[in-house]
C-alpha positions in Angstrom: -13.9 5.0 5.4 -14.1 8.4 3.8 -15.7 9.4 0.5 -13.5 8.5 -2.5 -12.3 11.5 -4.5 -12.9 11.6 -8.2 -11.4 13.7 -11.0 -11.2 13.9 -14.7 -14.7 14.8 -16.0 -15.4 17.5 -18.5 -16.7 18.4 -21.9 -15.5 16.5 -25.0 -16.6 16.2 -28.6 -18.0 12.9 -29.9 -15.2 10.5 -30.7 -13.0 12.1 -28.1 -11.4 10.6 -25.0 -11.4 11.3 -21.2 -9.8 9.6 -18.3 -11.5 9.5 -14.9 -9.6 8.8 -11.7 -10.9 7.8 -8.3 -8.8 7.6 -5.1 -10.1 5.6 -2.2 -9.2 5.8 1.5 -8.5 2.3 2.9 -7.9 3.0 6.5 -8.0 -0.3 8.4 -10.2 -2.0 5.9 -9.4 -3.9 2.8 -10.8 -2.9 -0.6 -12.8 -5.6 -2.3 -13.8 -3.7 -5.5 -13.9 -0.3 -7.1 -15.6 1.0 -10.1 -17.9 3.4 -11.8 -21.6 4.0 -12.2 -23.2 6.7 -14.3 -26.5 8.5 -14.3 -28.0 10.4 -17.3 -30.7 12.9 -16.7 -34.0 11.2 -16.2 -32.4 7.8 -16.0 -31.4 5.3 -13.3 -27.9 4.9 -12.2 -26.2 2.1 -14.2 -23.0 0.2 -13.8 -20.3 1.2 -16.2 -17.3 -0.9 -15.1 -15.8 -2.5 -12.0 -12.7 -4.3 -10.9 -11.9 -6.4 -7.8 -8.6 -6.3 -6.0 -7.7 -9.5 -7.6 -8.1 -8.0 -11.1 -11.4 -9.4 -12.2 -13.3 -6.8 -14.1 -16.5 -6.4 -16.0 -17.9 -3.7 -18.2 -21.4 -2.8 -19.4 -22.2 -4.0 -22.9 -22.7 -0.4 -24.0 -19.1 0.5 -23.3 -17.2 -2.7 -24.2 -14.4 -2.0 -26.7 -14.4 1.7 -25.8 -13.9 2.0 -22.0 -11.1 0.4 -20.0 -11.0 0.1 -16.3 -7.7 -0.2 -14.5 -6.5 -0.1 -11.0 -3.4 0.7 -9.0 -3.7 -1.2 -5.8 -0.7 0.4 -4.2 -2.4 3.8 -4.6 -6.0 2.5 -4.0 -6.9 4.3 -7.2 -9.1 3.2 -10.1 -9.1 4.7 -13.6 -11.6 4.7 -16.3 -10.2 5.4 -19.8 -13.0 6.4 -22.1 -12.4 6.4 -25.8 -14.7 6.9 -28.8 -17.1 8.8 -26.6 -20.7 9.1 -27.8 -23.4 11.7 -26.8 -25.2 8.9 -24.9 -22.2 8.5 -22.6 -23.2 11.9 -21.1 -24.0 11.8 -17.5 -22.7 12.1 -14.0 -20.1 9.4 -13.3 -19.9 8.1 -9.7 -17.0 6.2 -8.3 -17.7 3.5 -5.7 -15.6 1.6 -3.3 -16.7 -1.7 -1.7 -14.8 -2.8 1.4 -14.0 -6.2 2.7 -16.3 -8.5 0.6 -19.0 -8.7 -2.0 -21.6 -7.5 0.5 -19.3 -5.2 2.4 -19.8 -1.5 3.1 -20.1 0.7 0.0 -18.9 4.3 -0.3 -19.7 6.7 -3.2 -17.8 9.5 -4.7 -19.4 12.9 -5.2 -19.8 12.4 -8.9 -18.1 14.0 -11.9 -19.9 15.3 -14.9 -19.0 14.0 -18.4 -20.6 15.7 -21.3 -20.2 14.5 -24.9 -21.3 17.1 -27.3 -20.3 18.9 -30.5 
């Protein structure tokens, strides 16, 4: 498996929106789940949202009602639509891909910066 490729970060004002994309490389493996973590300066990495290949998803409480994760299985791509962004959403967002099963190999993207500031 190769590193997933992320895009879509940037600077946005509070209340604005951004859409992140992450494209995975499947190769000979199956993709079990894909999603996003984020890490703010001085903080631990935290789960934002994830979705399995069967469509089961879960979001962090802090983003429920504002962020939506979706997935295009044909393209092995996951999207994170972020609306009503707040300054506390600022951080580096890392895409992950888990292969084969719940405990299968994990690959991380390089990270994309999201900054919410006026």
